[in-house]
DRENDO-1510 file (C-alpha; in Angstrom, 1 decimal, always signed):
<recs>
REC; n; res; u; v; w
REC; 1; MET; +81.4; +176.0; +167.8 .
REC; 2; ASN; +80.7; +172.2; +168.1 .
REC; 3; ILE; +83.6; +170.1; +169.5 .
REC; 4; LEU; +83.7; +166.4; +169.4 .
REC; 5; GLY; +86.0; +164.9; +172.1 .
REC; 6; PHE; +87.6; +161.5; +172.4 .
REC; 7; GLU; +89.0; +160.0; +175.6 .
REC; 8; SER; +90.8; +156.6; +175.5 .
REC; 9; SER; +93.8; +157.0; +177.9 .
REC; 10; CYS; +93.1; +153.8; +180.0 .
REC; 11; ASP; +90.0; +151.6; +180.5 .
REC; 12; GLU; +87.1; +153.9; +179.5 .
REC; 13; THR; +86.2; +154.9; +176.0 .
REC; 14; GLY; +84.4; +158.2; +176.0 .
REC; 15; VAL; +83.0; +160.4; +173.2 .
REC; 16; ALA; +81.2; +163.6; +173.7 .
REC; 17; VAL; +79.9; +166.8; +172.0 .
REC; 18; VAL; +80.3; +170.2; +173.5 .
REC; 19; SER; +79.1; +173.4; +172.1 .
REC; 20; PHE; +79.7; +177.1; +172.9 .
REC; 21; ASP; +79.0; +180.5; +171.6 .
REC; 22; ALA; +81.2; +183.6; +172.2 .
REC; 23; GLY; +81.1; +184.8; +175.9 .
REC; 24; GLU; +79.0; +181.7; +177.1 .
REC; 25; MET; +80.0; +178.6; +179.1 .
REC; 26; PRO; +80.3; +175.5; +177.0 .
REC; 27; ARG; +77.3; +173.2; +177.1 .
REC; 28; LEU; +77.4; +169.4; +176.9 .
REC; 29; LEU; +75.0; +168.3; +174.1 .
REC; 30; GLY; +75.6; +164.6; +174.0 .
REC; 31; GLN; +78.0; +161.8; +175.3 .
REC; 32; ALA; +78.5; +158.2; +175.3 .
REC; 33; LEU; +80.8; +156.1; +177.5 .
REC; 34; HIS; +81.8; +152.5; +177.7 .
REC; 35; SER; +83.8; +151.1; +180.8 .
REC; 36; GLN; +86.0; +148.1; +180.5 .
REC; 37; VAL; +85.7; +147.1; +184.2 .
REC; 38; GLN; +83.9; +143.9; +183.5 .
REC; 39; MET; +86.5; +142.8; +181.0 .
REC; 40; HIS; +89.6; +143.6; +183.2 .
REC; 41; GLU; +88.0; +142.2; +186.4 .
REC; 42; ALA; +89.2; +138.6; +185.7 .
REC; 43; TYR; +92.8; +139.9; +185.6 .
REC; 44; GLY; +92.6; +142.0; +188.7 .
REC; 45; GLY; +93.7; +145.2; +186.8 .
REC; 46; VAL; +93.9; +146.8; +183.5 .
REC; 47; VAL; +95.6; +144.8; +180.7 .
REC; 48; PRO; +96.9; +147.4; +178.2 .
REC; 49; GLU; +96.7; +145.3; +175.1 .
REC; 50; LEU; +93.1; +144.3; +175.9 .
REC; 51; ALA; +92.3; +147.9; +176.7 .
REC; 52; SER; +93.5; +149.1; +173.3 .
REC; 53; ARG; +91.6; +146.4; +171.4 .
REC; 54; ASP; +88.4; +147.2; +173.1 .
REC; 55; HIS; +88.8; +151.0; +172.4 .
REC; 56; VAL; +89.0; +150.0; +168.7 .
REC; 57; ARG; +85.7; +148.1; +169.0 .
REC; 58; ARG; +83.8; +150.7; +170.8 .
REC; 59; VAL; +84.9; +154.1; +169.6 .
REC; 60; LEU; +82.9; +154.4; +166.3 .
REC; 61; PRO; +79.5; +153.1; +167.8 .
REC; 62; LEU; +80.0; +155.5; +170.7 .
REC; 63; THR; +80.7; +158.3; +168.4 .
REC; 64; GLU; +77.4; +157.7; +166.6 .
REC; 65; ALA; +75.6; +157.5; +169.9 .
REC; 66; ALA; +77.0; +160.8; +171.1 .
REC; 67; LEU; +76.2; +162.6; +167.8 .
REC; 68; ALA; +72.7; +161.2; +167.9 .
REC; 69; GLU; +72.2; +162.4; +171.5 .
REC; 70; ALA; +73.4; +165.9; +170.5 .
REC; 71; GLY; +71.1; +165.8; +167.5 .
REC; 72; LEU; +74.0; +166.6; +165.2 .
REC; 73; HIS; +75.5; +165.1; +162.0 .
REC; 74; VAL; +79.2; +164.6; +162.0 .
REC; 75; ARG; +79.5; +167.4; +159.3 .
REC; 76; ASP; +78.3; +169.8; +162.0 .
REC; 77; ILE; +81.4; +169.3; +164.0 .
REC; 78; ASP; +83.9; +172.2; +163.9 .
REC; 79; LEU; +86.8; +170.8; +165.9 .
REC; 80; VAL; +87.9; +167.4; +166.9 .
REC; 81; ALA; +89.7; +167.0; +170.3 .
REC; 82; PHE; +91.3; +163.9; +171.7 .
REC; 83; THR; +93.4; +163.0; +174.8 .
REC; 84; ARG; +97.1; +163.1; +173.9 .
REC; 85; GLY; +98.3; +162.0; +177.3 .
REC; 86; PRO; +99.2; +160.9; +179.8 .
REC; 87; GLY; +98.0; +157.3; +179.7 .
REC; 88; LEU; +98.6; +153.9; +178.1 .
REC; 89; ALA; +100.4; +154.4; +174.9 .
REC; 90; GLY; +98.4; +152.0; +172.8 .
REC; 91; ALA; +95.0; +153.2; +174.2 .
REC; 92; LEU; +96.0; +156.8; +173.5 .
REC; 93; LEU; +96.8; +156.0; +169.9 .
REC; 94; VAL; +93.3; +154.6; +169.3 .
REC; 95; GLY; +91.6; +157.8; +170.3 .
REC; 96; ALA; +94.2; +160.1; +168.6 .
REC; 97; GLY; +94.1; +158.0; +165.4 .
REC; 98; VAL; +90.3; +158.0; +165.1 .
REC; 99; ALA; +90.1; +161.7; +166.0 .
REC; 100; CYS; +92.7; +162.8; +163.4 .
REC; 101; GLY; +91.4; +160.5; +160.7 .
REC; 102; LEU; +87.9; +161.8; +161.2 .
REC; 103; ALA; +89.1; +165.4; +161.2 .
REC; 104; ALA; +91.1; +164.7; +158.0 .
REC; 105; ALA; +88.0; +163.4; +156.3 .
REC; 106; LEU; +86.0; +166.4; +157.4 .
REC; 107; CYS; +88.7; +168.9; +156.7 .
REC; 108; ARG; +88.5; +170.0; +160.3 .
REC; 109; PRO; +91.3; +171.0; +162.8 .
REC; 110; THR; +92.3; +168.8; +165.7 .
REC; 111; LEU; +93.5; +169.7; +169.3 .
REC; 112; GLY; +95.3; +167.3; +171.7 .
REC; 113; ILE; +94.3; +167.7; +175.3 .
REC; 114; HIS; +96.0; +166.8; +178.6 .
REC; 115; HIS; +94.0; +164.1; +180.4 .
REC; 116; LEU; +94.4; +165.8; +183.8 .
REC; 117; GLU; +93.4; +169.2; +182.4 .
REC; 118; GLY; +90.2; +167.6; +181.4 .
REC; 119; HIS; +89.6; +166.3; +185.0 .
REC; 120; LEU; +90.6; +169.7; +186.4 .
REC; 121; LEU; +88.1; +171.7; +184.2 .
REC; 122; SER; +85.3; +169.1; +184.4 .
REC; 123; PRO; +83.4; +170.9; +187.3 .
REC; 124; PHE; +82.7; +173.7; +184.8 .
REC; 125; LEU; +80.1; +171.4; +183.3 .
REC; 126; SER; +78.2; +171.0; +186.7 .
REC; 127; ALA; +75.1; +172.8; +187.8 .
REC; 128; ASP; +77.3; +174.9; +190.1 .
REC; 129; PRO; +80.5; +175.7; +188.3 .
REC; 130; PRO; +83.5; +177.2; +190.1 .
REC; 131; GLN; +85.2; +180.5; +189.4 .
REC; 132; PHE; +88.8; +181.2; +189.0 .
REC; 133; PRO; +91.1; +181.2; +191.0 .
REC; 134; PHE; +90.8; +178.0; +193.0 .
REC; 135; VAL; +92.8; +175.2; +194.5 .
REC; 136; ALA; +92.3; +171.8; +192.8 .
REC; 137; LEU; +92.7; +168.4; +194.2 .
REC; 138; LEU; +93.2; +165.9; +191.5 .
REC; 139; VAL; +92.6; +162.4; +192.7 .
REC; 140; SER; +92.5; +159.8; +190.0 .
REC; 141; GLY; +93.8; +156.2; +189.8 .
REC; 142; GLY; +97.4; +157.1; +189.1 .
REC; 143; HIS; +97.5; +160.7; +190.2 .
REC; 144; THR; +97.2; +162.8; +193.4 .
REC; 145; GLN; +98.1; +166.5; +193.1 .
REC; 146; LEU; +97.2; +169.9; +194.6 .
REC; 147; MET; +97.2; +172.6; +192.0 .
REC; 148; ARG; +96.6; +176.3; +192.2 .
REC; 149; VAL; +94.4; +177.2; +189.2 .
REC; 150; ASP; +94.3; +180.9; +188.3 .
REC; 151; ALA; +92.8; +180.5; +184.8 .
REC; 152; VAL; +92.8; +178.1; +181.9 .
REC; 153; GLY; +96.4; +177.2; +181.2 .
REC; 154; ARG; +97.7; +178.8; +184.4 .
REC; 155; TYR; +98.5; +175.9; +186.7 .
REC; 156; GLU; +100.9; +175.9; +189.6 .
REC; 157; LEU; +101.8; +172.6; +191.2 .
REC; 158; LEU; +101.5; +172.9; +195.1 .
REC; 159; GLY; +102.1; +169.2; +196.0 .
REC; 160; GLU; +101.9; +165.7; +194.6 .
REC; 161; THR; +102.4; +162.1; +195.5 .
REC; 162; ILE; +106.0; +160.8; +195.8 .
REC; 163; ASP; +105.0; +157.2; +195.4 .
REC; 164; ASP; +101.5; +155.6; +195.3 .
REC; 165; ALA; +98.6; +157.8; +194.5 .
REC; 166; ALA; +95.4; +157.8; +196.6 .
REC; 167; GLY; +93.6; +155.7; +194.0 .
REC; 168; GLU; +96.4; +153.2; +194.0 .
REC; 169; ALA; +96.2; +152.9; +197.8 .
REC; 170; PHE; +92.5; +152.2; +197.5 .
REC; 171; ASP; +93.0; +149.6; +194.8 .
REC; 172; LYS; +96.2; +147.9; +196.3 .
REC; 173; SER; +94.5; +147.7; +199.7 .
REC; 174; ALA; +91.4; +146.3; +198.3 .
REC; 175; LYS; +93.5; +143.6; +196.4 .
REC; 176; LEU; +95.2; +142.7; +199.7 .
REC; 177; LEU; +91.7; +142.3; +201.3 .
REC; 178; GLY; +90.7; +140.0; +198.5 .
REC; 179; LEU; +88.1; +142.4; +197.0 .
REC; 180; GLY; +87.2; +142.7; +193.4 .
REC; 181; TYR; +88.2; +145.1; +190.7 .
REC; 182; PRO; +88.0; +148.1; +190.7 .
REC; 183; GLY; +89.2; +148.1; +194.2 .
REC; 184; GLY; +88.3; +151.6; +195.3 .
REC; 185; PRO; +84.6; +151.2; +195.1 .
REC; 186; ALA; +84.8; +147.7; +196.5 .
REC; 187; LEU; +86.8; +148.9; +199.6 .
REC; 188; ALA; +84.4; +151.8; +200.1 .
REC; 189; ARG; +81.3; +149.4; +200.1 .
REC; 190; LEU; +83.0; +147.1; +202.6 .
REC; 191; ALA; +84.0; +150.1; +204.8 .
REC; 192; GLU; +80.3; +151.0; +205.2 .
REC; 193; SER; +79.9; +148.1; +207.7 .
REC; 194; GLY; +83.2; +148.8; +209.6 .
REC; 195; SER; +84.7; +151.2; +212.0 .
REC; 196; GLY; +87.3; +153.7; +210.8 .
REC; 197; ASN; +88.9; +153.8; +214.3 .
REC; 198; ALA; +89.4; +150.1; +214.7 .
REC; 199; PHE; +93.0; +150.0; +213.4 .
REC; 200; GLU; +95.8; +152.5; +213.8 .
REC; 201; LEU; +97.1; +153.1; +210.4 .
REC; 202; PRO; +99.8; +155.6; +209.3 .
REC; 203; ARG; +99.0; +159.1; +207.8 .
REC; 204; PRO; +102.2; +159.6; +205.8 .
REC; 205; LEU; +103.6; +163.1; +205.5 .
REC; 206; LEU; +100.6; +164.5; +207.3 .
REC; 207; HIS; +102.7; +166.6; +209.7 .
REC; 208; GLN; +105.4; +167.5; +207.2 .
REC; 209; PRO; +105.5; +171.2; +206.2 .
REC; 210; ASN; +104.6; +170.6; +202.6 .
REC; 211; LEU; +101.7; +169.6; +200.4 .
REC; 212; ASP; +103.1; +166.3; +199.1 .
REC; 213; PHE; +101.5; +163.0; +199.6 .
REC; 214; SER; +102.7; +159.4; +200.2 .
REC; 215; PHE; +100.5; +156.4; +200.4 .
REC; 216; ALA; +102.9; +153.4; +199.8 .
REC; 217; GLY; +103.5; +153.1; +203.6 .
REC; 218; LEU; +99.8; +152.9; +204.2 .
REC; 219; LYS; +99.5; +149.9; +201.8 .
REC; 220; THR; +102.4; +148.2; +203.6 .
REC; 221; ALA; +100.6; +148.8; +207.0 .
REC; 222; VAL; +97.4; +147.2; +205.6 .
REC; 223; MET; +99.4; +144.1; +204.5 .
REC; 224; THR; +101.2; +143.9; +207.8 .
REC; 225; THR; +97.9; +144.1; +209.7 .
REC; 226; LEU; +96.3; +141.4; +207.5 .
REC; 227; LYS; +99.3; +139.1; +208.2 .
REC; 228; ARG; +99.0; +139.6; +211.9 .
REC; 229; LEU; +95.2; +138.8; +211.9 .
REC; 230; GLY; +96.0; +135.7; +209.8 .
REC; 231; ALA; +93.5; +133.4; +208.1 .
REC; 232; GLU; +91.2; +133.6; +211.1 .
REC; 233; ALA; +90.4; +137.2; +210.4 .
REC; 234; THR; +86.6; +137.7; +210.8 .
REC; 235; PRO; +84.4; +139.5; +208.3 .
REC; 236; GLU; +84.0; +142.2; +211.0 .
REC; 237; GLN; +87.7; +142.7; +211.1 .
REC; 238; ARG; +88.1; +142.9; +207.4 .
REC; 239; ALA; +85.3; +145.5; +207.3 .
REC; 240; ASP; +87.0; +147.5; +210.1 .
REC; 241; LEU; +90.4; +147.4; +208.2 .
REC; 242; ALA; +88.7; +148.6; +205.1 .
REC; 243; ALA; +87.1; +151.5; +207.0 .
REC; 244; SER; +90.3; +152.4; +208.7 .
REC; 245; THR; +92.2; +152.4; +205.4 .
REC; 246; GLN; +89.6; +154.6; +203.8 .
REC; 247; ALA; +89.6; +156.9; +206.9 .
REC; 248; ALA; +93.4; +157.3; +206.7 .
REC; 249; ILE; +93.4; +158.1; +203.0 .
REC; 250; VAL; +90.5; +160.6; +203.4 .
REC; 251; GLU; +92.1; +162.4; +206.4 .
REC; 252; VAL; +95.3; +163.0; +204.5 .
REC; 253; LEU; +93.5; +164.4; +201.4 .
REC; 254; VAL; +91.2; +166.5; +203.5 .
REC; 255; ARG; +93.9; +168.0; +205.8 .
REC; 256; LYS; +96.3; +168.6; +203.0 .
REC; 257; SER; +93.6; +170.3; +200.9 .
REC; 258; MET; +92.7; +172.6; +203.8 .
REC; 259; ARG; +96.4; +173.5; +204.3 .
REC; 260; ALA; +96.6; +174.4; +200.6 .
REC; 261; LEU; +93.6; +176.7; +201.0 .
REC; 262; ARG; +95.1; +178.3; +204.0 .
REC; 263; GLU; +98.6; +178.8; +202.5 .
REC; 264; THR; +97.2; +180.3; +199.2 .
REC; 265; GLY; +94.5; +182.4; +200.8 .
REC; 266; LEU; +91.9; +181.0; +198.4 .
REC; 267; ARG; +88.4; +179.8; +199.5 .
REC; 268; ARG; +87.4; +177.7; +196.5 .
REC; 269; LEU; +88.4; +174.0; +196.3 .
REC; 270; VAL; +87.7; +171.9; +193.1 .
REC; 271; VAL; +87.8; +168.1; +193.4 .
REC; 272; ALA; +88.3; +166.1; +190.3 .
REC; 273; GLY; +89.1; +162.6; +189.3 .
REC; 274; GLY; +87.7; +159.1; +190.1 .
REC; 275; VAL; +88.4; +159.2; +193.7 .
REC; 276; GLY; +86.5; +162.4; +194.0 .
REC; 277; ALA; +83.3; +160.2; +193.8 .
REC; 278; ASN; +84.1; +158.6; +197.1 .
REC; 279; ALA; +81.1; +159.5; +199.5 .
REC; 280; MET; +83.3; +159.8; +202.7 .
REC; 281; LEU; +85.8; +162.1; +200.9 .
REC; 282; ARG; +83.0; +164.3; +199.7 .
REC; 283; SER; +81.4; +164.4; +203.2 .
REC; 284; GLU; +84.6; +165.2; +205.0 .
REC; 285; LEU; +85.7; +167.8; +202.5 .
REC; 286; GLY; +82.4; +169.5; +202.7 .
REC; 287; ALA; +82.5; +169.7; +206.5 .
REC; 288; ALA; +86.1; +171.0; +206.5 .
REC; 289; CYS; +85.4; +173.6; +203.9 .
REC; 290; THR; +82.4; +174.8; +205.9 .
REC; 291; ARG; +84.5; +175.2; +209.0 .
REC; 292; LEU; +87.1; +177.2; +206.9 .
REC; 293; GLY; +84.6; +179.4; +205.3 .
REC; 294; ALA; +85.4; +177.8; +201.8 .
REC; 295; LYS; +83.4; +176.3; +199.1 .
REC; 296; VAL; +84.0; +172.9; +197.4 .
REC; 297; HIS; +83.0; +172.1; +193.8 .
REC; 298; TYR; +82.8; +168.6; +192.3 .
REC; 299; PRO; +82.0; +167.5; +188.7 .
REC; 300; GLU; +78.7; +165.4; +188.5 .
REC; 301; LEU; +79.2; +161.8; +189.5 .
REC; 302; HIS; +79.0; +160.6; +186.0 .
REC; 303; LEU; +81.9; +162.9; +185.0 .
REC; 304; CYS; +84.2; +161.9; +187.8 .
REC; 305; THR; +85.6; +158.9; +185.9 .
REC; 306; ASP; +87.4; +159.3; +182.5 .
REC; 307; ASN; +85.0; +160.7; +179.8 .
REC; 308; GLY; +84.9; +162.4; +176.5 .
REC; 309; ALA; +82.9; +165.3; +177.9 .
REC; 310; MET; +85.8; +166.7; +179.9 .
REC; 311; ILE; +88.2; +166.5; +176.9 .
REC; 312; ALA; +85.7; +168.4; +174.7 .
REC; 313; LEU; +85.2; +170.9; +177.5 .
REC; 314; ALA; +88.9; +171.5; +177.9 .
REC; 315; ALA; +89.2; +172.1; +174.2 .
REC; 316; ALA; +86.3; +174.5; +174.3 .
REC; 317; MET; +87.7; +176.5; +177.3 .
REC; 318; ARG; +91.2; +176.6; +175.7 .
REC; 319; CYS; +89.5; +178.1; +172.5 .
REC; 320; GLN; +87.7; +180.6; +174.5 .
REC; 321; ALA; +91.0; +181.6; +176.3 .
REC; 322; GLY; +92.9; +181.9; +173.1 .
REC; 323; LEU; +95.2; +179.1; +174.0 .
REC; 324; ALA; +94.2; +176.4; +171.6 .
REC; 325; VAL; +96.9; +175.5; +169.1 .
REC; 326; LEU; +94.9; +173.9; +166.4 .
REC; 327; SER; +96.4; +171.5; +163.8 .
REC; 328; ASN; +95.2; +171.1; +160.3 .
REC; 329; GLU; +98.0; +168.7; +159.3 .
REC; 330; HIS; +96.2; +165.7; +160.9 .
REC; 331; ARG; +99.5; +164.1; +162.0 .
REC; 332; PHE; +99.4; +163.1; +165.6 .
REC; 333; SER; +101.6; +161.9; +168.4 .
REC; 334; VAL; +100.8; +160.9; +171.9 .
REC; 335; ARG; +102.5; +161.6; +175.2 .
REC; 336; PRO; +102.0; +158.6; +177.6 .
REC; 337; ARG; +104.1; +160.7; +180.2 .
REC; 338; TRP; +103.1; +164.4; +180.2 .
REC; 339; ASP; +103.5; +166.9; +183.0 .
REC; 340; LEU; +100.4; +169.1; +183.4 .
REC; 341; ALA; +102.7; +172.2; +183.9 .
REC; 342; GLU; +104.1; +171.6; +180.3 .
REC; 343; ALA; +100.5; +171.7; +178.9 .
REC; 344; GLY; +99.7; +175.0; +180.6 .
REC; 345; GLN; +100.2; +177.9; +178.2 .
REC; 346; SER; +101.2; +175.7; +175.2 .
</recs>
């Protein structure tokens, strides 16, 4: 079965083709991706209306490119999948509309996919895919969650952020430091020349007997530190503050992830989402898992950010698990707010 997947939940337009045969792992045949980072950089963040308009411009040329890389004609597609939510309403409508319109023209069924389920399952496209069950750390721009994953569609929430997500902590701290957009990678680059021990920053909820996260206080501490340093803050001090901020975020993510592994008794950790590309997080998680006797899995770097491959893959794995509720009506709706637990067995 050949599945065409569309992702348009925020500021990346992704289209991909995934194929699978009965009893075999899905294979990525072709993909195309466009990031809107350069367009939104001037505004210091994503402008929803601009994002939606850019998806409209990009989605069809990207579809042609993904099909060409896969060596397939659009008539070879058996199922069209799209991100139904969560995300920006206008952006989601672009992908959903194109997917359902194309499926109607081809007389093919459609399948709406939860954006976070796509991230959650994306490591199955890697060279070293995980096996069920495992603990998943989902760390994207707006989400930080720990999940127990027993199979496709069987997800148990272990802990989540009660305010800012890790990605938001990176981005907001970077903005306070006067860095460019996207803030996370910019802060990580600046941190390379600083000391992570230079400033004492809080690790919220680290010693609480739960698996929840909170990063809003960290952002406030960064702002307070910058005010104390004043206009005469040196480049070295700014680099140290960036490094200290990154160290605080990473320590919380690592220690909470290890606690989740110990409490569940599982020894596999899957890390997915854009923050999962952070080099320090990967290094610290790898070392911590080695000490615990656990194994950590990541998607390939090019699959960490939003992309069509993860949506097509999630659709394929749902089909294989017998959980795909296919629609031939080609009417669609999007869910800008959508809890992953609700998308489990549905």
